[in-house]
N, C-alpha and C positions, 0 to 999 in steps of 0.2 A: 759587465754585460748582463742583461736581465735573463733570468731563467724562465723562458717564455712558456707558452701553452696554457693548459687548463688546470685550475684547482677544482677537483671533484671531491664531494663528500658523499659517502655511501652509507645507507642505513635508514633511519626513521624519519617519516613525515607524518605528523599526527595533528589532531585537533587538541589544542590546550584549552581547558576550562580553568581559568585563573581566578581564585577567590582571594580578594584582599579583605583582611579582617584585623581589627585591633585586639581581639581576644579570641581564644579557643576554649570553650567550656563544654565538656562532654555531657550529653544527655539532655541538652536544651538548645534553644535557638541562639545563634550568634549573628549580630549585625555584620553585614558584609556588602561588598560590591563585587559583581561577577562579570568577568570579561571572557569572551571567546576569541581565540586567535590561532594562527598557524603556529605549530610547534614541531618538536622533534629535533634532537641534537644535530644530526647531519644536515637537515634542512635549514636549521638556524645558521650553521657555518656557511653554507652555500649562499644564503640570502645576505648575510653580513659581508661576505667577500665580494659580492657581485658588482659593487660600485668601485672596486679596486683592481680586480683582475677578472679575466674570463672565468666564470664559475658554473659548475654543473652539479646537479643533484641526481643520484642514482638510488632507486629504491623501489618499494612496492606499496600500493595503496589499494583500498577496496574498489570494486567496480560499481560505483554508485555516486550519488550527488555529493556526498561528503568528500570522496576522493577527487571528484571533478573540481570542487571549489578550492581544495588545497593545491592542486596542480596549477590551476589558473592563477592563484595568488602568488605562488612561488615564481611562476613565469613572469608575472607582472613586475616582480622585484628585479628582473634582469637575469634570472637563472635559466640556464639550459636544462630543462627537466626531462629526464629519461626514466620512465617508470614502467614497471610491470603492473598489471591490474588483476585483481581477484581477491576473494575473501572479504574481510571486514576492516575498514579503516580504523586505525588505532586512536585512542584517546588518552590524554593524561589530565588528571585532576591535580592542580597545583595550588596549595594553600600557602599564602604569603602573610606573615605576621607584620606587626607594626614596625619591626626593625628592618624589614626587607628580606628576611630569611625565608626561603621557600622549602616546603615539604611536598614531595611529589608522589603521586599514586598512578604510575603508568600502566596502561594496557596496550602493548605494542601492536596487537591485531595483525594486519597483513604484513607489516614491516618485518616481523619475525619469520615470515614465509618467503623471503627473497630467494628466488630460484637462481640457477647459474646465469651470470650476466653476459649479455651480448658483447663479445670482445671489441666490436666497433665502438661501443660506448666508452671504452678505456684507451683507445688508440692514441689520443693526443694528450693524455693526462700527465702533467708534470708532478703533481702531488695528489695522492689519494688519502683523504682523511677518513678514519674509521673510528667512530665512537664505539666503545666496547660493549654497549648494550646488546648488540646482535651477535657478538663473537661466540657466545656459548649457546645460541639457539640451534636446535637440531637441524633446521633447514637453512636458515640464513648464514649460520657459522661457516660451513664449507664454501658457500658462495663468496663470503667476504675474504676468506683465506685465498681462494683461487683468484679473485680480482686483484688482491695485493700482489700475488705472484706475477700476474700478467703485467701490472704496472712496473714492478721492479725489473722484470725481464726486459722491458722496453726502455729502461734507463731512467724511469721516474722514481720518486721516493714515496714512502708511506708514512703517515703520522697516525698516532692512536691517542684517543682520549680515554682515560681510565673510567670516567663517567660517574661512578657512584661507589662510596665506601661500602654500602650494603652489598653491592655486587662482588667486591673483593672478598668480603667476609663470607658470603654465601658460597662462592667458588673455592675459596681458600687461597692464601697468598702464593704458595708455590705453583699451584695449577694456573692461577691467573697470570703470574709472571711468565710462565712457560708459554702460554697461549699468546701473550703479547710479543714475546721474543720470536715466536714462529712467524709472525707477520713481517719481520725484518724491518722494524720502523727506524726512520732517521730521527723522528721526534716522538716523544711520549709526553702528553699533557696531563697534569693532575693538579687538583687543589691541594692545600696543605694536608688536610685530613686524609685524602687518598694517598698522598705521598708517604705519610707516616705509616698507613696500613700496608704499603708495599715495600717499606724500607728504603725509599728513594732519598731520604735525608742522610743515609749512611753510604759510604763508599762512592763509587762513580759508575756511570753506565758503560756499556761496551764502546769500543773505539768509534764505531760508526753511528752512534746514537747520542742524541741530546735530550736530557730530561728538562721539561719546562714546568716549573712549579708556580702556580698562581696562589695568591694569598690575599684576596679581596683588595682593599685599598692600600695594602702594604706592598713592599718590594716584591716584584716577580723575579724569579731566579732561573737562569739557564745553566744546567750543569752538564759538562761533557768531560771526556778524558783529558782535555786541555786545561780544565779548571772551571771556575764559576763566574758568571756575570750577573750582576744585580741592577735592576732599574726600578725606581719608584715612579708612581704616576705623577704627572705634572701638577695636577690639582686633586683635592679630595672631593669627589663628586657627591651630589645628593643621592642617597640610596633609598628607594622605595620598594624595589623588586629586583632581586638578584637573578631571577630566571633568565637564562640565555646569556648571562654575562661571560661565563667561561667559554661558550661557543663563539661569541663575538671576539673574545681575546684570541682564541685559536685562529679565527679568520684573519684578524689583523696581523698576527705574527706570521702566518704562512704566506699571506699576500706580500708582506714586506720581504720575506725570504725569497720569494719568486722574483722580486724586483732587485735581488742581489744586495740587500742591506745586511750589515753585520748584526750579530746577535743583539747588541744594545739597541739598534734601531728596530729590530723585530719585536723586542719586549716593549719598547715605547709605543709601537704601533698597536700592539695588543691592548695595552692599557687604554689608549685613546679610543679604540673602537668599542671596548667593553663599557666605557663610560656612557656611550650613547643609548644603552638599553636599561640603565639603572633607575630611571624615573618613570618608566612606562610599564603597562601590564605585559607579562610574559617576555618574549624576545623582541617585541616591537621596539623600533628605534625612535628616539625622541627627536 
């Protein structure tokens, strides 16, 4: 039987300025192509999931044309958009080299100012996905924690994305891990570098949690108290831009879980959806 209701992602909705370049030489000009697109980890998850399950985005954007455009674009992707308005819409500069690896310079803007969330926005949520970017923000952090508690209290589950090695290093491994544990997640998503930084390749998670470790075009791993499941992608995709691939993976995995698939099927679904964004700028799907 399917685990019905809504997959909600809470956090950031930003304008991404994606710079594709074959070289980065400091102090001079670098040939490039520049693309503007909708971004933000939480928004990426909601948009990627919307063709598979009912999907909602919860967040905050500026009260102006930039915020209007992002909300409209996300809604056009089939997402139920619930946003607070105020402040300045955030922007991320994303530099992508010839190998497809991206380096990001995020300015979260209004997304870091998410105020307490209307409980009605959470009432039918089966899965609340929380990118860790906002967890340590002075204003948004408590709102994210309270939202997770509401969802868990109503019988839903929470998933957390570690988001960035630099965030783990800045916060510190122990404090970061404690903050994630406080959200009571059923799933924690990390790429291999993030998993190493948090010690997720050692030992096993708590009984109620599954660690999902992504490693590019290599095997993805789900680790739980019951053991380890590995799934390789079916094909090796063309890689031009890895931006948003992890978000698409999480969306595919969680949508499959909501459809009552086993962990092997969830990992395969994550691989499949992640492959759709690897040839296009930012989190746009090909």
